[in-house]
N, C-alpha and C positions, 0 to 999 in steps of 0.2 A: 361463799367464802369458807375455806377449810381452816379451822383454828384448833390448835392442839397445845397441850402443856406436856413437856417431855420429862420422863423420869430419868434418874441418874444412869440406869442401865442402857437407856436409849442413846444418850450422849456417848457412852463407852462403846456401844456397838457402831455408832456413826464413825468414831475414830478408828475402829477396827475394819472399817469399810464394808460393813454388812450390807449387801445389795438391797435387801428388802427394807431396811431402815433408811438407807439413802434415798430409795425411791419414794417412800412416804414423805420424807423431809423435802424432797423436790416438789411434791404435789401440793403442799400446804401453803397458805398465804400468810399464816401467823404462827409463830413458834414461841410459846411461853416457857420461861424457866423460873421456877420458884427459887427464892433465895436459899431455901434449905437444900435444894439440889445443887446450887452453886457452892454451898458450904461443904457438901459431901464430896464434890469434885476437888475443891481446893484441899480438903483434908487428905484425899488420895494422892494429890501431887506432892504434898509436903514430904521432904526427905527422900523422894524418889530420885532416881538417876537422871530423869528428864523433867524435873520440876519447872525450870525456866521455859523450856520448849512447850510443855503442856499448858502453862499459863498463857503463853503467847498465842497458842492455837485456840484456847478457850476465849481469849479476848477478841480474836478475829471472828469467831463464831458469834459472840455477843454483839459485835459491831454491825452485824447484818441488820438491815432495815426491817427484816421480817422477824427478828428475835427481840423479845421483850422480857425483862426481869421483873418479877412480881415480889413485892415485899410482903411481910406478914403485917396485917393491920387488924383493927378491931373486928371488922366484918369477917375476915378470914378466921379469927379466933372463935367467933360464934359458930362457923361451920365446923371447925375442929371440935368444939365442945359437943355438938350434936352427933358428929361421926363417932367420937370416942364413946359417948353414952350408948349409942345404938350397937356398936361392936361389943361393948362390955355386956350389954343385955343379952346378946346372942352368944356370948362366950367365944367370940372369934376375933380377938385382938390382933392387930397388925403392928409393925414397928412404929414408934412415935413419929419419926421423921416422915414416914409414909402417910400418916394421918394428916400432917401438915401439907404434904403434896396434894393429897386428895381434897383437902379443904380449899386449897388455892385453885385447883381445877374447877371445883364446883362453884366457888364464889365468882369466878371469872367466866363461867359458862363455856369452859373448854373441855374437849375430849382429852383424857389422859392417855398418852402413848407410853406403854410400859410392857415389860416382859414378865412382870410379877403377877401371878395369879391371885394372890391374896387380896388385891384390890376389888375382886368380884364380891367380896363380903361387904363392901361399902354401898349402902343403899342409895340409889339415885345418881351414881356417878356414870358418866359416859366414858367408855373405855375403847381404846384402839390398841389391840395387842398383836405382838409378833408380826408386825408389818402388814396385817390384813385389814380389809374392809374399811376404806376411807369413805 
């Protein structure tokens, strides 16, 4: 079973019809979306010319039986704290929202599908980048 958590940039590339992203999403059995990613998407939609259309398309995506939204809970917060500590010790901080995304992927045992290279600084995370290597 192929299980992933998608980063915000992956959803954006999916909507832009990026063939490599679409191919990966077709191959997986389970697509996780962290509530932080959901918030980033909704923030991007607000005030845009296509806000209502973007919300409807996102809701259709989220309605798929393969897509699951993950909340932030106490266990995710524990992963966040460890990731934050480790990155700080290394002097390689990444954006706070991305620490939450990484924590959610790790807590749920999912590979993170992203185009952001800075996730490589997160020790122990499984990454699926740029549409390659499922």
